[in-house]
N, C-alpha and C positions, 0 to 999 in steps of 0.2 A: 504493500500500500504506500509506503514511504517513497518507493521508486517512482510510482505513478505521479504522486504529488510533485516530486522533484522534476520529472520530465515535463509536466504541465507548466511548472514555474520557469524552466529554461525556455520552453517554446514561447511563453508569454513575454519573456525578456527579449527574445529574438524579434518577435512581432513589433514590440515597442521600439527596438533599435532601428528596424527597417522603416517604420513609420516616421520616427524622428529624423532619420537621414533624408528622406524624400520631402517630407512636409517642412521641416525647419530649414533644410538646405535650400529649398526654393525661396525662402524668405530673405536669404542673404543677397545683398546687392552685388551686381557686377561693377567693376571699376568705373565703367562709363556712366553708371547711374548715380555715383556718389555725389551728394549735394544737389541733386535735381529732384523736382517734384513731378511725378507722373501725371499725365493728362487723364489716364484711365488705367486701372489695375484691378485684376480679379484672380482668384484661385479658380482653376478650371481643370479639365482633362485635356490630353493631347495624344496624337499618334505621330510617331517619328519613323521615318523611312518606310511608311506604309506598312509597318510591321509591329513596332513596339507601341503598345497601347498603355498609357499611364492614366489612371482614372482621377476624377475629382477627389480630393482637393490638392493633389500632389504636384500640380503645375501652376506657376505664376505667369500671367501674361500682363505685361505693362507696356503702355504706349507713352512715348515722350515726344517732344517737338520734332525731332529729326530721325528717330529710330524707335524700334520696338524691341522688347526683351521677352524671351521665352525661357523660363528657368525651371529646372526639374532636378532635384537633388543637388549634386555638386556641379551640374552642367548649366551654363548660362549662355544662351545664344543671343547675341546682340546683332540685330539686323537693321541697317540703315534703310530708310524709305527708298533711297536711290537704287538699292539692290533688289527691291521688290518689283517683280514684273506684273503680278496680278494677284488679287485676293478673290476667291470665289466661294460661295456658299453652296454646298452640295451634300448629298447623302453618302455616308460611309457605313457599310454593313447595316447596323441598326440605329445609328444616330446621325443627326444632321450636323455637319461640322463646317469649319471655315478653313479652306485650304490656302496656304500661302506659297505661291510660286515665286521663286527668287533665283538669282544668278550666282549665288555663293556656292562654291564646291565644298567648303569646310563645314557647312551647316546642312543637316539632313532635311529632306522634305518634311514639312510640318503641317498637321491638320489640328485645329483647335476645337475642342468640344466645350463651347461657352454656354453658360446658363442664360446669358444676356446677349445673345447673338446679334440682335438688331441694334442694340446700343454699341456693341463693339464695331460692327460694320459702319455705323454712322460716325464714330470717332475716327476710324481709319479713312473714311471718305473725306472728312473735314481736314485731314492732314494731307490730302492730295493723292492718296493711294487709289489706284484703279480697282473698282469693285465689279465683279461679274456674278450674276445670279444664274445658277444652273437649274 
């Protein structure tokens, strides 16, 4: 009986450690964000490389005057608006996401699963980003 309780305790600590890494890690700012106030920011879900699905609330999506940031765990993707080719709203498997098409080879393809999709699209449109509705 003691071994079962010990095993459950270890599993609980592992779950908390993984949760802490992804959730709290996404809250840390990238160097480009230091001292700036975001125009829009939310915790959301995302799909990276059309393969890795990270659910809500483990991804932070922030929009600034000249760039946006997608943060997940220790990864911080800073994407200047000049590198964004198009943002489109379309269905992915079972959820409607926002796909960010960009020209950067060091950043994977990103699809955002936002709870406030229309607000996010409006903020990006106001920053001069091309929006396409699929």
